[in-house]
C-alpha positions in Angstrom: 13.7 15.7 41.5 14.1 13.3 38.6 14.7 9.7 39.7 16.8 8.2 36.9 19.4 5.6 36.3 22.8 7.2 35.7 24.7 6.2 32.6 27.4 3.7 33.6 30.9 3.7 32.4 33.6 1.0 32.1 37.2 1.2 30.7 38.3 -1.2 28.1 41.8 -1.7 26.6 41.1 0.8 23.8 38.6 3.3 25.0 35.8 4.1 27.5 32.4 2.6 26.6 29.2 4.2 27.7 25.6 3.0 27.5 23.7 6.2 26.9 20.3 5.2 28.3 18.4 7.2 30.9 14.9 6.1 31.6 13.0 8.4 33.9 10.7 6.2 36.0 9.0 9.3 37.4 9.5 12.5 39.3 9.2 12.2 43.0 5.6 13.5 43.1 2.3 12.2 44.4 0.9 11.1 41.0 1.9 8.7 38.2 4.3 10.1 35.7 6.9 8.9 33.2 9.3 10.4 30.7 10.6 8.9 27.4 14.1 7.5 27.2 16.6 8.0 24.4 15.9 4.4 23.3 12.3 5.2 22.8 13.3 8.1 20.6 15.7 5.8 18.7 12.8 3.3 17.9 11.2 6.0 15.7 12.8 7.5 12.6 13.6 11.1 12.2 10.7 11.3 9.8 8.2 10.3 12.5 5.8 12.6 14.4 6.9 13.6 17.9 3.8 11.9 19.3 5.0 8.4 18.5 7.9 8.4 21.0 5.4 8.1 24.0 3.8 4.9 22.8 5.8 2.5 25.0 5.1 4.3 28.3 2.6 2.5 30.6 -1.0 3.3 30.0 -0.4 5.0 26.7 -1.7 3.9 23.2 -0.8 6.0 20.2 -2.1 5.0 16.8 -1.3 7.0 13.6 -2.8 6.0 10.3 0.2 7.2 8.4 3.3 5.2 8.9 5.3 8.4 9.7 2.4 10.1 11.6 1.9 12.6 8.7 -1.9 12.6 9.0 -3.5 14.2 12.0 -7.0 13.1 10.8 -6.1 9.4 11.6 -4.1 10.1 14.8 -5.5 8.8 18.1 -4.1 8.7 21.6 -5.7 6.7 24.4 -4.8 6.9 28.1 -6.8 5.1 30.8 -9.9 5.0 28.6 -9.7 8.7 27.8 -9.4 9.6 24.1 -7.7 12.1 21.8 -9.3 11.6 18.4 -11.6 13.1 15.8 -14.6 13.4 18.1 -13.1 13.5 21.6 -10.4 15.7 23.2 -9.9 14.4 26.8 -6.1 14.5 27.1 -4.2 17.7 27.6 -1.1 18.7 25.6 1.4 21.4 26.5 4.6 22.5 24.8 7.3 23.6 27.2 4.5 23.9 29.7 2.3 26.2 27.5 -1.2 25.2 26.4 -1.4 23.9 22.8 -4.9 25.4 22.2 -7.0 22.2 21.7 -6.1 19.0 19.9 -9.1 18.6 17.7 -8.8 18.1 13.9 -10.9 21.2 13.1 -8.4 23.9 13.8 -6.6 22.2 16.7 -2.9 21.5 16.8 -1.0 18.6 18.4 2.6 18.7 19.5 4.0 17.7 16.1 2.8 21.1 14.8 5.2 22.9 17.1 8.3 20.6 17.4 10.5 18.9 15.0 11.5 15.4 16.2 15.2 16.3 16.1 14.6 19.3 18.4 12.6 17.3 21.0 14.0 17.4 24.5 11.8 14.9 26.3 8.1 14.2 26.8 6.7 14.1 30.3 3.5 12.1 30.6 1.2 12.4 33.6 -1.3 9.7 33.1 -3.9 10.9 35.5 -4.0 13.5 38.3 -1.1 15.6 36.9 0.4 18.8 38.4 -2.1 21.3 39.8 -0.3 23.9 37.7 -0.9 22.1 34.4 -2.1 24.5 31.7 -4.9 22.7 29.8 -8.7 22.6 30.0 -8.8 19.3 28.2 -6.8 17.3 30.8 -9.4 14.9 32.0 -7.3 11.9 31.5 -3.7 13.1 31.7 -1.3 15.6 30.3 1.5 15.3 27.7 4.2 17.9 28.1 6.5 18.0 25.1 9.7 20.0 25.8 12.2 21.5 23.3 16.0 21.0 23.6 18.1 23.8 24.9 21.0 25.2 22.9 24.5 23.8 23.6 27.4 25.8 24.8 29.6 25.2 21.8 29.0 26.3 18.2 27.8 23.4 16.2 26.1 22.6 12.9 24.0 19.4 12.6 22.9 18.1 9.3 20.5 15.1 9.1 19.3 13.3 6.0 16.5 10.7 6.1 15.2 8.4 3.4 12.7 5.5 3.6 9.9 3.5 2.3 6.9 5.2 0.6 9.1 7.8 -1.0 10.0 9.2 2.4 12.7 11.9 2.6 13.6 14.5 5.1 16.3 17.2 5.1 17.1 18.8 8.4 19.7 21.3 9.6 20.3 22.9 13.0 22.9 25.6 13.8 23.8 26.1 17.4 25.5 29.5 17.8 27.6 28.9 20.9 27.9 31.9 23.2 26.4 34.8 21.2 26.8 37.3 24.1 27.5 36.8 27.7 25.5 33.8 29.0 23.5 33.8 25.8 23.1 30.8 23.5 20.7 29.9 20.6 19.9 27.5 17.8 18.0 27.8 14.6 16.7 24.8 12.5 15.0 24.2 9.2 13.6 21.0 7.8 11.6 19.8 4.8 10.0 16.3 4.5 7.6 14.4 2.3 6.2 10.9 1.9 3.4 9.2 0.0 0.5 7.4 1.5 1.4 3.8 2.2 -1.8 2.3 0.7 -1.4 3.2 -2.9 1.5 5.7 -3.0 -0.9 8.0 -4.9 -1.0 11.1 -2.5 1.8 13.1 -1.1 2.4 14.5 2.4 4.6 17.6 2.6 5.9 19.4 5.7 8.2 22.4 6.0 9.3 23.5 9.5 11.3 26.4 10.9 12.3 26.8 14.6 14.6 28.7 16.8 15.4 28.9 20.5 17.4 31.2 22.7 18.4 31.1 26.4 20.1 33.9 28.2 20.9 35.0 31.7 20.6 38.8 32.2 21.7 39.7 35.7 19.6 37.4 38.0 17.0 36.7 35.4 16.9 33.6 33.1 15.3 34.3 29.7 14.0 31.7 27.3 12.5 32.4 23.9 11.2 29.9 21.3 9.5 30.3 17.9 8.3 27.8 15.3 6.6 27.8 11.9 5.0 24.7 10.5 3.4 24.3 7.0 1.9 20.9 6.1 -0.2 19.3 3.4 -1.5 15.9 4.6 -3.1 13.0 2.7 -5.9 11.6 4.8 -6.8 8.0 5.3 -10.4 6.6 5.7 -11.8 4.5 8.5 -13.3 1.1 7.7 -15.2 -1.6 9.6 -14.1 -5.1 10.5 -15.9 -6.7 7.6 -14.1 -4.5 5.1 -10.8 -5.2 6.9 -11.3 -9.0 6.7 -12.1 -8.6 3.0 -8.9 -6.6 2.2 -6.7 -5.6 5.2 -4.5 -3.4 3.0 -7.0 -1.0 1.5 -8.9 1.8 3.2 -11.4 2.1 0.3 -10.0 5.4 -1.0 -9.1 5.3 -4.7 -6.1 6.5 -6.7 -7.7 7.4 -10.1 -10.6 9.5 -11.4 -13.3 7.4 -12.9 -15.5 10.2 -14.2 -18.4 9.0 -11.9 -18.6 11.5 -9.1 -20.2 9.1 -6.7 -17.2 6.8 -6.9 -14.8 9.7 -7.1 -15.9 11.1 -3.7 -13.3 8.7 -2.2 -10.5 9.9 -4.5 -7.5 10.0 -2.2 -6.1 13.3 -3.5 -9.4 14.9 -2.6 -9.0 13.9 1.1 -6.5 16.5 2.3 -5.6 18.7 5.2 -3.7 22.0 4.8 -2.4 23.7 7.9 0.0 26.5 8.9 1.0 27.0 12.6 3.1 29.8 14.0 3.9 29.6 17.7 6.2 31.7 19.9 6.8 32.5 23.5 9.2 34.5 25.8 9.7 33.3 29.3 11.5 35.0 32.2 12.4 33.4 35.6 14.0 34.9 38.8 15.2 32.5 41.4 16.7 32.8 44.9 17.1 30.4 47.8 13.9 31.6 49.3 11.6 32.1 46.3 11.2 32.0 42.6 9.0 33.8 40.2 8.5 33.2 36.5 6.2 34.3 33.7 5.8 34.0 29.9 3.8 35.5 27.1 2.9 33.3 24.1 1.3 33.7 20.7 -0.2 31.1 18.3 -1.7 31.5 14.8 -3.3 28.7 13.0 -4.8 28.7 9.5 -5.7 26.0 7.0 -8.5 23.9 5.6 -9.8 20.4 5.2 -10.9 19.0 1.8 -13.6 16.6 0.5 -15.1 15.8 -2.9 -18.9 15.7 -2.6 -20.5 13.9 -5.6 -23.0 16.7 -6.5 -23.4 20.4 -6.8 -25.6 22.0 -4.2 -28.6 23.8 -5.7 -28.9 27.1 -3.9 -30.8 29.3 -6.4 -34.1 28.5 -8.1 -33.3 29.4 -11.6 -36.6 28.2 -13.1 -37.3 25.4 -15.5 -35.3 25.4 -18.7 -32.6 27.7 -17.4 -29.0 27.0 -16.8 -28.0 26.5 -13.1 -26.3 29.6 -11.6 -24.1 27.2 -9.6 -22.2 26.4 -12.8 -21.1 30.0 -13.3 -17.5 30.7 -12.4 -17.9 34.2 -11.2 -20.6 34.1 -8.5 -20.4 33.1 -4.8 -23.7 32.8 -3.1 -23.6 33.6 0.7 -25.4 31.4 3.1 -28.9 30.2 2.6 -30.5 26.8 2.7 -30.1 24.2 -0.1 -33.1 23.6 -2.2 -31.7 20.4 -3.8 -28.8 18.7 -5.4 -27.5 18.6 -9.0 -25.9 15.4 -10.3 -25.9 15.6 -14.1 -26.5 18.5 -16.5 -26.9 18.9 -20.3 -24.5 20.9 -22.5 -26.5 24.0 -21.7 -26.1 23.6 -17.9 -29.6 22.5 -17.1 -30.1 20.0 -14.4 -31.2 16.5 -15.6 -33.2 13.8 -13.9 -32.5 10.1 -14.1 -34.6 7.9 -16.4 -37.7 6.7 -14.6 -37.5 3.2 -13.2 -33.7 2.9 -13.8 -31.8 1.1 -11.1 -28.2 1.9 -10.5 -25.5 -0.8 -10.8 -23.0 1.2 -8.7 -22.1 -0.8 -5.6 -19.1 1.2 -4.3 -18.5 3.1 -2.0 -20.8 3.2 1.0 -23.0 0.3 -0.2 -23.8 1.7 -3.6 -25.7 4.6 -5.2 -29.2 5.5 -6.3 -30.2 6.2 -9.9 -29.5 9.9 -9.6 -25.7 9.2 -9.3 -25.4 6.6 -12.1 -24.5 7.9 -15.6 -26.1 4.8 -17.0 -29.5 6.1 -15.8 -29.3 9.2 -18.0 -29.6 9.8 -21.7 -26.5 10.0 -23.8 -24.6 13.3 -23.5 -25.4 13.8 -19.8 -22.4 15.6 -18.1 -21.6 14.7 -14.5 -20.9 17.5 -12.0 -19.4 17.6 -8.6 -18.0 19.8 -5.8 -14.7 20.3 -4.1 -15.6 21.3 -0.5 -13.3 23.4 1.7 -13.7 23.9 5.4 -11.4 26.8 6.4 -10.0 27.2 9.9 -8.3 30.2 11.4 -7.2 30.8 15.0 -5.3 33.3 17.1 -4.3 32.8 20.7 -2.5 35.3 23.0 -1.8 34.2 26.5 0.2 34.8 29.7 1.4 32.5 32.4 2.7 33.6 35.8 4.0 31.4 38.7 5.6 31.9 42.1 7.1 29.5 44.7 8.1 30.5 48.3 10.4 28.2 50.3 10.1 28.7 54.0 9.7 26.8 57.3 6.8 26.4 59.7 8.7 25.6 62.9 11.0 22.7 62.0 8.9 21.8 58.9 10.0 22.8 55.4 7.2 24.4 53.6 6.7 25.2 49.9 3.9 27.5 48.8 3.3 28.0 45.1 0.6 29.5 42.9 0.0 30.9 39.5 -2.2 32.3 36.8 -3.0 31.4 33.2 -4.9 33.7 30.9 -5.7 33.2 27.2 -7.6 35.2 24.7 -8.6 32.9 21.9 -10.4 33.8 18.6 -11.3 31.2 16.0 -12.9 31.6 12.6 -14.5 28.8 10.5 -16.2 29.0 7.1 -17.0 26.5 4.5 -17.1 27.1 0.7 -18.1 24.8 -2.2 -16.2 24.9 -5.5 -17.4 23.5 -8.8 -15.2 20.8 -10.2 -14.1 22.1 -13.6 -14.8 18.9 -15.4 -15.8 16.0 -13.1 -15.2 13.5 -16.0 -11.4 13.9 -16.0 -10.0 15.4 -12.8 -10.7 16.7 -9.3 -9.5 20.2 -10.3 -11.8 22.9 -9.1 -12.8 26.5 -9.9 -11.0 28.9 -7.5 -14.1 31.0 -7.1 -16.6 29.2 -4.9 -20.2 28.9 -6.0 -21.5 28.8 -2.4 -20.1 29.9 0.9 -22.2 27.8 3.2 -21.5 29.6 6.5 -19.0 31.8 8.3 -18.6 31.9 12.0 -16.4 33.5 14.7 -15.8 32.2 18.2 -14.2 34.0 21.1 -13.0 32.2 24.2 -11.5 33.8 27.3 -9.8 31.4 29.7 -8.5 32.2 33.2 -7.1 29.6 35.5 -5.5 30.2 38.8 -4.1 27.8 41.4 -2.5 27.6 44.8 -0.8 24.7 46.5 1.1 24.2 49.8 3.5 21.3 50.4 4.9 20.3 53.8 8.0 18.1 54.2 7.3 16.3 57.5 10.4 14.1 57.2 8.4 10.9 57.2 6.4 12.1 54.3 5.7 15.1 52.0 2.1 16.1 51.9 0.5 18.7 49.6 -2.9 20.3 49.2 -3.9 22.5 46.4 -6.8 24.0 44.5 -7.5 25.6 41.1 -10.3 27.1 39.3 -11.2 27.8 35.6 -13.2 30.8 34.4 -14.1 30.2 30.7 -16.3 32.5 28.6 -17.4 31.5 25.1 -19.1 33.5 22.5 -20.2 32.4 19.0 -21.3 34.8 16.2 -22.9 33.8 12.9 -21.3 36.3 10.4 -24.1 35.5 7.9 -26.9 36.1 10.5 -28.4 32.7 9.7 -28.6 31.8 13.4 -28.7 33.7 16.7 -25.4 34.7 18.4 -24.8 32.6 21.5 -22.7 32.8 24.6 -22.1 30.6 27.6 -19.9 30.5 30.7 -18.1 27.3 31.3 -16.6 27.9 34.7 -15.4 25.1 36.9 -16.0 24.5 40.6 -13.0 24.8 42.9 -10.9 21.8 41.9 -9.1 20.1 44.8 -5.7 18.5 44.4 -3.9 16.6 47.2 -1.2 14.0 47.6 1.5 12.4 49.7 4.9 11.0 49.0 6.3 8.6 51.7 10.0 7.5 51.6 10.1 3.8 52.6 12.8 2.0 54.7 14.3 0.5 51.6 16.7 3.1 50.0 15.3 4.3 46.7 11.8 3.1 47.4 8.8 5.5 48.0 5.1 5.3 48.1 2.8 7.9 46.7 -0.9 8.7 46.6 -2.7 11.5 44.8 -6.2 12.9 44.2 -7.2 15.5 41.7 -10.4 16.9 40.3 -10.0 17.6 36.6 -12.0 19.7 34.2 -12.7 20.2 30.5 -14.5 23.4 29.5 -17.3 23.3 26.9 -15.6 23.5 23.5 -16.4 26.3 21.1 -17.5 23.8 18.5 -20.6 23.1 20.6 -21.7 26.6 19.7 -21.7 25.6 16.0 -24.7 23.4 16.3 -28.2 24.8 16.3 -29.6 21.7 18.0 -27.2 21.9 21.0 -29.3 23.0 24.0 -26.7 25.0 25.8 -28.8 25.4 29.0 -28.7 21.6 29.4 -25.0 21.1 28.7 -22.5 20.8 31.5 -18.6 20.9 31.3 -16.9 17.6 31.5 -15.3 16.7 34.8 -13.2 13.8 36.2 -12.0 12.7 39.6 -8.6 10.9 39.6 -7.0 8.8 42.3 -3.4 7.4 42.0 -1.8 4.9 44.5 1.6 3.6 43.8 5.2 2.6 44.5 8.3 4.0 42.8 11.9 2.6 43.1 15.1 3.9 41.6 18.7 2.8 41.8 21.8 2.7 39.5 20.8 -0.6 38.0 17.1 -1.0 38.4 14.1 1.4 38.2 10.5 0.4 38.6 7.0 1.9 39.3 3.5 0.5 39.8 0.3 2.5 40.1 -3.2 1.7 40.8 -5.7 4.3 39.5 -9.4 4.9 39.8 -11.1 7.6 37.6 -14.6 8.8 37.5 -15.5 10.9 34.4 -18.8 12.7 34.4 -20.9 14.8 31.9 -19.2 13.3 28.9 -20.0 15.3 25.8 -20.8 13.6 22.5 -22.0 14.8 19.1 -25.3 13.3 17.9 -25.7 13.7 14.1 -29.1 13.8 12.4 -30.3 10.8 10.6 -28.7 10.3 7.2 -28.0 7.5 4.8 -24.8 5.6 5.0 -21.8 7.6 3.9 -20.8 11.2 4.5 -23.3 14.0 5.1 -21.3 16.8 3.4 -24.0 19.4 4.2 -23.8 18.9 8.0 -22.7 22.0 9.9 -26.0 23.6 10.6 -27.8 20.8 12.4 -27.1 18.0 14.8 -26.0 18.7 18.4 -24.0 18.0 21.5 -25.4 16.3 24.6 -24.0 15.0 27.8 -24.1 11.2 27.6 -23.2 10.1 31.1 -19.6 9.3 31.9 -16.8 6.8 32.2 -15.5 4.9 35.2 -11.9 3.6 34.7 -9.7 1.7 37.0 -6.5 -0.3 36.5 -2.8 -0.9 37.1 0.2 0.6 35.3 3.6 -0.9 35.8 7.0 -0.3 34.3 10.6 -1.3 35.0 14.1 -0.8 33.5 17.0 -3.1 34.3 20.6 -2.3 33.3 21.7 -5.9 32.9 25.3 -5.0 32.1 27.2 -2.0 30.8 26.0 -3.0 27.3 22.5 -4.3 27.8 19.3 -2.6 29.1 15.9 -4.2 29.4 12.6 -2.2 29.7 9.1 -3.5 30.2 5.7 -2.1 30.9 2.2 -3.6 31.5 -1.2 -1.9 31.8 -4.5 -3.4 32.8 -7.4 -1.0 32.2 -11.1 -1.4 32.8 -13.1 1.5 31.4 -16.9 1.4 31.4 -19.7 3.8 30.4 -22.0 5.2 33.0 -25.3 6.9 32.5 -28.7 6.2 30.9 -28.2 7.0 27.2 -29.1 4.0 24.9 -26.3 4.8 22.5 -23.7 4.3 25.3 -25.1 1.5 27.5 -24.0 1.7 31.1 -21.6 -1.1 31.9 -20.3 -1.5 28.4 -16.6 -1.1 27.8 -15.4 2.2 26.3 -14.8 1.6 22.6 -11.3 2.2 21.4 -9.8 1.5 24.9 -7.6 -1.6 25.3 -8.0 -3.7 28.4 -4.4 -4.9 28.2 -1.2 -3.2 27.0 2.3 -4.7 27.3 5.8 -3.5 26.1 9.2 -5.3 26.2 12.3 -3.6 24.9 15.9 -4.8 24.7 18.6 -2.2 24.0 22.3 -2.6 23.4 25.3 -0.3 23.1 29.0 -1.0 22.8 31.7 1.4 21.7 30.4 3.1 18.6 27.5 0.7 18.0 24.0 0.5 19.3 20.8 -1.4 18.6 17.4 -2.3 20.0 14.3 -4.3 19.6 10.9 -3.4 21.1 7.6 -5.2 21.0 4.2 -3.9 21.9 1.1 -6.1 22.5 -2.3 -4.4 22.4 -5.2 -6.5 23.6 -8.7 -6.8 22.1 -10.8 -3.6 21.9 -14.4 -2.8 21.1 -15.1 -0.8 17.9 -18.5 0.4 19.0 -20.2 1.6 22.2 -22.8 -1.2 21.9 -19.9 -3.7 22.3 -21.0 -5.8 19.3 -17.9 -5.5 17.2 -14.6 -6.7 18.5 -11.2 -5.6 17.1 -8.6 -8.3 17.4 -5.4 -7.9 19.5 -2.1 -7.3 17.7 1.6 -7.2 18.4 4.1 -5.0 16.6 7.9 -4.8 16.8 10.2 -1.9 16.2 13.9 -2.4 15.5 16.8 0.1 15.3 20.6 -0.3 14.8 23.3 2.2 14.1 26.9 3.4 14.5 28.1 6.7 15.9 31.7 7.8 15.3 33.4 10.7 16.9 35.8 12.8 14.7 35.7 10.4 11.7 37.5 13.0 9.6 39.0 16.4 10.1 36.4 19.0 10.5 33.6 16.6 11.5 32.8 16.2 15.2 30.4 13.3 15.0 28.9 11.0 12.4 25.9 8.7 12.9 24.1 6.2 10.7 20.9 4.7 12.0 18.4 2.2 10.5 14.9 2.1 11.9 12.3 -0.5 11.0 8.8 -0.1 12.4 6.3 -3.0 12.4 9.2 -5.3 11.7 7.0 -8.4 11.2 4.5 -6.6 8.9 1.6 -7.2 11.3 -1.8 -6.6 9.7 -4.1 -4.9 12.2 -6.7 -2.2 12.9 -5.2 0.8 14.7 -6.8 4.0 15.8 -10.6 3.9 16.5 -12.8 6.9 16.3 -16.5 7.4 15.5 -17.0 3.6 16.0 -14.8 2.6 13.0 -11.1 2.2 12.6 -8.1 3.1 10.5 -5.8 0.4 9.2 -2.4 0.2 11.0 0.6 1.0 8.8 2.7 -1.9 7.4 6.4 -2.6 7.8 8.4 0.6 7.1 12.1 1.1 7.0 14.0 4.4 7.1 17.7 5.2 7.3 19.1 8.4 8.8 22.6 9.9 8.2 23.7 12.6 10.6 26.8 14.8 10.6 27.8 17.3 13.3 30.5 20.0 12.5 
């Protein structure tokens, strides 16, 4: 049962005005949950990632390094001290209730890979305990369920054009078929978008997206089918520290030109790229009667792509002997596997590796604190030729899964009883390999030889996941109580296709995970109290198997115990909720890299390891309210207080220190207006101070950003056009300068003020 404020209507002399705002404070369940409103969607442009629309919900902090969310590398989500970032995946994501298949950068996929913003139905956020039936083995700190819109009953063509700052443009079209056959409706959409990076406007983000959805009723069975294809090329941003931010808060230390010095050109912006293709589809069937319902679906997901970097050297793989040209410079040989024997920085015209002049000291000071003599062309004799690599890490993934659920509605004496249960099974296969390409001429461009000179490794991972659950709910009149349990069975296998390391396998099964709760209607109409408890689980990830140094026998799956206590109120004019939560997170996994100098260790991939580093204790308060002041005006606000601390004995994560990247205070205030054909809104979000590092020595300042939107929507403006809408969106209205997402104990710069305008026609 969705508790929501109904849209109010009032007659004027000329027409009927409607304020089209529905804010879902939460479903009437025993755990904290919220859904986005239409106004939250309006605060983001049609260019923006679907992730951005949840940022104003209580307890949620979304940071995207790109102003339109076009870069997954720099995207972070934080809920109650739990993180979704480059190095941590502790928040579950589902699409129409179906598991997304991990959210990590290295082959994962967040919701924006599956859904175009214009096709978004709503987003349901369960901040903590979540539904016992939730399909995710990452949901330690909440679940985000992104839903796609259903087809309408009437034939309709919608065309949307968006333009904005940083060369932003998007073309979108969706055709709704109307009734194709008896009780059968569908839509199909296509979009293409692009924008440059906001720092230098030197690199380009490109995205093409296709999607279709069909719903049908065949006899007593409801059918739903959805399919999407997403193809992106993303320009990445680099993390910086607080000293670099203070020196220049508008530059992430990537460069826009080739200098001919590979050490400097390793931060060439067009060499930091992500390429991804995602194909996703499912078919769902449901049968419902007054006494029971059964449903099930089958889904398929294919992911492929790569991540790029520009190492400032060639890897020396083959000992060619003194006085001989280096084999790595040939354009027709790819060496498979093996360990590096050195690095090549400069060569002579014959392709022989050169050494720097003895005693020479480099004058290069950028990036990463400067370079040694081996990187500096001034430390070589005249005629030395710089060489460098273009490194690709390739990702491939296939997932095939099924979901099945049932619910039986009966009575035990005079007590209404609901028994439900279900099953989730997924067969997941992932490939990863890394190859190194010679830059054709490092003096003039980043262009590379299509034939790699070295394929560093090739691996395959297989993961079988089975989850089943059972829950019973009794409606006692004075309260609804529920008790449920679920269990995960997860089997992981890793195979080194080059035979450089032993094949490994590990079971990552959960204990029986208990879920319980109660909802109590209060004497005041519309007010209810709720309490929930859940044991959550995150299986060991397959990337743990990549690391030789990970001692699997000592690694435990991550677990969390979540408690929610709250009040929820709903009426026609005012909605509110407040939740106290307490979370205990154990067996936190972290990657410990081997010692290396400052900068990027491009050769990592065969060393380093994962270890359990204790856990996190989080507690706090989340509150939100929506007040419909008049028929024209609506006011929304939320506040979150969060206290997240490390537990355990590891020196790198001292017990009692605040979890880095988590904000202690979050607050949102939004004012929205609609009258006749016109609408507008202004929203502000304050993010309190955060720590950048686990040692709690570097503090990131608080910041406040504002988003503004205004538009006009006209019905039947001309013959043949049903609706026309023009909407202006300005994000970060005051051009606040701040550090946004934090990962790996450094941060990305928050995007500056960005304006976009959208023109939409419906025929």
